[in-house]
N, C-alpha and C positions, 0 to 999 in steps of 0.2 A: 504494499499499500504506499502511495506517494502522495505529496500535496496536490499534484495536477490532477489526481485522480479522485479526489474527494469531492461529493456535491451534497449540498444542502437536504435534508428531509422535506422540508416544505420550500415549495415554489416562491422565490421573492418576487411576486407579481405585484406591479403599481397599477392602480386605476389610470387610464389616460387623462390628461388635462382637459378640460370642457371649456369652451368659451374664449378659446384665443385662435379662432380659425380653424383650418387643418381639416381633419378627416369627417368631422361631422356635418360639414355643409352650412352655409348660410348662417343661421342664428345659433349653431351648435347646440342645440336643445334647449335653448334658452327662450323658448315662444317668442313673441314680438318684441316692439320696441317699447322704451319708458322704464317705469321704475322696478320693472320686475325682471328686466334684461341685466340691470346693473349687478354689479358684485356688492354685496353687503346690504341689500335692498331690505326694507323692514315695512311692513303693511301695518298700519295702526290696527290693533285688536277690534274688533266689534264690540266685544263685551264694554270695554274701556268707554266706548259712546252711551252705552246704555246706563252704566254706572253713573256718568256726568250727569243725565238726565233726570235722575232719581233727585226728590227733595232732600236737601239735608236739614237735619233738626239739630237744633242746638243742643248740647250736651251729649249727643250721641255719636261724636265722632272720635277724633284723637284724643280730645280733654274729657272722654266719658269718665275716666275714672276720677276726674276732680269735681265731676258737677252730678252724677247719678250715686245716691246712695244705697249700695248693694247689700249692705248689712243692715237695714231697716227691720225693725220688729214687726212682725205680721201680728195683726189684732184680730181677734175672733170675736165676733159680736153676736151677743144673745139677748132676744127680746123678752120681756115679761111675760108674754102669753106663753111663750116655751118653758118658762120656769114654772108658769100656773099649771101647765098640762103635766109635766114632768116629775114635780117634788110635791111632797106632802107637807103639811103644816108644821113648822118647828124644826124642819131639816134642813142641813148646812149646804149651801151653794158655794162651791169653790171651782178652781180650774180643774183638780184633778177628777171631782164628782161629775163635772159636766162633761169631760172626757170619757169617763165611764158609762154614762147614760147615753152618750153618742150624739151630745147637742153641739159640740165642737170637735175638732180633728187636730191631730199633733201638727206642730208647727217646727219644722226643722228635727224631727225627732223627738222634740220635747213637748212638755204640757204649754199650752199656748197662753200667752197674755189675753185676757178677756175683759171687754167692757160690756155691760149690761145696758142696753137701750130702752128708754122707756114707751114702747108701743104696748099699750095695755091690752090685756084680754077683754072680750066683749062687755063682761059686768065688771070690770076694775080688778084689781088684784086683792084677792080674798085672804091669803094665806101669809101669816107671818112666818117669813124666811130668815134665816141668817145667813149672812154674804160674809163672806173670807177670800182676802187676795183679789178681789174684782174689782175694776175700775166701773164706776156708774155714771151715767148722763144725770144731770139736774133732775130730769122727769121722772127718772127711774128711781133716784135716791127719795124724792119726794112721795112717789106712791108707795115705796117699800116701808117709810116709816109711818106713812097713814095707815097702812095695813098692819101695823105692830112689829114689823121686822127689825132685825139688828144689823148695823155694819160693823164688821171687824177688820183691820188691818187693808184698809183700801190703799192702792198702789198711791203713792203721793204724787208722780209725774203724771202730766196731762198726756193723755194718749187721745190721738184724732184720729177717727176711721174715715 
């Protein structure tokens, strides 16, 4: 075996150059004239034009993180009519008991923050309920105290629904 008798296992084949005249004829596989016939041509993506036409909303673009509160606490609301139907007189209304009775759902895997709203039942609130750990609207607080209910440990911060 000598050096001039050696040959590579794979053939070193190069693709023929395109677009410089020569064997391919006329436009050398580049189609017609204009932008697409030139080297390094780029056509503006059609999707970009569609994105440009969409309305841009304030706070939902590049500065979303600074303007939109993603860790906002979801508040579950319960009306007095639902409490009238689900509880007996003297029972304790708390976020955990509301969750157990299916009146509210879990928020991010936890017991939710609950606000009791003052939509009264047809005949008004008749049962004296004990409320613990819930925020109440002013109408709900008045209806509950008028029925003889007691309010314990109301959340001090204001919760807007």
